[in-house]
Steps between C-alpha positions, in 0.01 A plus 500: 500500500268559208270213405545443128232231486754238395287220644178610334563237231417228753131594485491485118498215250858386436526286190773247418606444863643165619318264732773453759486165679633622836355825636735503800803465272369783282475729803860416595622570148320834477643603836852406389467678166387816677828506696739425214690785331340663196607362166496844337512847647263794478764724343550249215125485448481880483784506245315253281184712517703797373642291215154376400375859500766575238379207292136613525609842372670342199852557630594135578396142425427216744638152432348244738597137453555168672350162573131426486539331837829489688590177674719441802707245310582743219620780729861418419776749427529387137130526421456832679806635317362386164167670559673823602733472202208463260318804645823704485558403138143588406538834679820579310323431169208723602718784628728491199212492254271754665735731696258466792593400855379147569365407843605141570263291709495126560206269559733370767554460875133447578315343205430181693119495487266464203122530460339198340185454297410184692556401862580141401690303239415150380745257345411144405198502728686649800389846620727719715520870581641710215856624521483861623868583506781398732380741771190281541572143387727284287487422130538121541165329451473331839264560791787602728649742248169665412383575855491870589790541742533841672865428577570558132435872553818515706688318226367756253632782719846349543530406132396853405760639740783294350382588147505869586850466643620361168312760297660781698843341471470449123362847427733701724812284521632538145293242310270773360790725392427619145861426415413132545218485245691244289545266797122481550482304175746229604348154519220573255503320167547679170177660377394801287369677809836455672684631194288815502565536872875462450490782248336726758750388762783601268353848459465531878861391547617779270286752688641378833858539375422850377355603837796350686734699275303811597537414869134402550450225761138519610363260761191458281716317245632249753177400676127511440174525689303177497159471664295191584130432465239229538126448501355596836291193565545345846384714790671267746830610343438860396329623817774389746761657270315834492677751724459861607806688378675694777591781260161565342268333756321337205438130422715317244484140386862396551478168311581677172537842343207465258184295553238421241144371530392241245189457289352246741532716813440860390134520610421858606331385820746218565774457756798547267409839361403625847825386662742625236319833472627572854876452442758730341652258250450567132228263382411319181164364382458242224229583243371225270283529187173502697602803710235771505567873486294557814701243695833646390399853598372373834829315561691820435280688747554230762872440457617845389250756627764775515617428143854464630761455226653151513238359734298289256598280206233350274617173343303401190485128419253480216631239257634573154159459337322743734740774606430730205125478564482499881788717622416831324177562691679456834798720412275769354269506803790519745663777298177700479446458876827686562678205662858420402581144606790314345375272221698182436428183306504138612503314166522158663182422692248570225670270250497161666442185295519124558706314243396175335749315720345645816729790601388844612677736265493834319589590144785748489340670199187565709713658773667727243164587345347601833798724576468660157127553557570661836729757338257560213216578741703747704641673193149545361375654825805712575577319827828347616561125463702483819616148563518125450402227747623160386554149634853396414795293609869529428522124451503300177143372518241432230156607623371756248468403134693681229772762504828488310575160656176372343382321812233246406280259692768231498743747660260545792535133591876539546535838674172587674578590863240746632275391787228742394480715185742489204781758494708660229854366499810719478503523120131578469534765770778674308301480177204660677723779633610589145137519387406724794800725430383540141150586620637760743702661221191514278295650784763771554519570127124547469495719810772715345308529173176607668 
């Protein structure tokens, strides 16, 4: 069998890795993970790569959304359903407004590990290891909870498996039927964003009745593709779940369809870029405001040497105040180099603030402004603004300031639930979808005028 160099990463610097307390337990866990069934299949991964190639060519749009950090406790049917429902509603708004196919992808079924800026956290004079996601340790601020327990990797696998089971059931078992678009709104309070959505749902209902009268009953109207993604961070999870596909004889990471590498781990000579360059999954790379043209071009050469459509997604996360200044030079250089990655925007991570009452938050207006800036840059350069990567929840939380609900700092004290970064709630997510739809329409209009 061909040696793909999958273990070469072990000789390189691997940042953001846990310090497991029990080496023998870790070895047992890795051995067990390597024998468990894949969570996703190579054929699904290949289908996603084809869909992303369409988006990179300007023929589709990627919507990627979900929790900042999933938790085992929140992997309930109701919460998973609400996240899926929110993504489906956003996708309907985008499709209706832009007439583009929308690729639906969750930050779900694997987003159980998070990089941290500090290894430790101190509260009231007590210092403990930082919370690194449920795959590593617990959120409770106790010595027992915060120890790095390799057994949690198995819990991450099994929770991901049950989440995927529900996702597949919801998206193929009738829940995602376009004739049910009104039912997706049940349980959500009255809001201008919901009223606009209901108007779209009414138009879709009329279109569905017309097609039924014509005898059209396409399977695409009754179910939908839904892919899952997460940050590829923990080698003790990703490597055992990397398999050689019997059909293609090539390596695939089977923990998720799409894997991205974050700002803290995308070193060109580091373990993460080396490892993921060797697998067939479509890959994403986060690019912050300090990203250099030379680094971006080198990342493309490393991760997508064949310039394969759909292989590489570049995820800008610049911040509202910097995107119009910092993104153009990267997009222009990549365009002039002849590469055609998919460009998407993450308007969340560059806009973090700490409120006066001590909460990590984001201003919804900053999120909207970064998205607008992303579209402005791509329109100016003649490139395709191909997607949106956003942290969201389908639940009625208050974590990001602003929006039509006018969430303020006092609201955070009552409905702040995230264990990591603040997320858009259902209403804010829908509002964002309407803005993106308007931007896509404007992009198409300008393209038609040119």
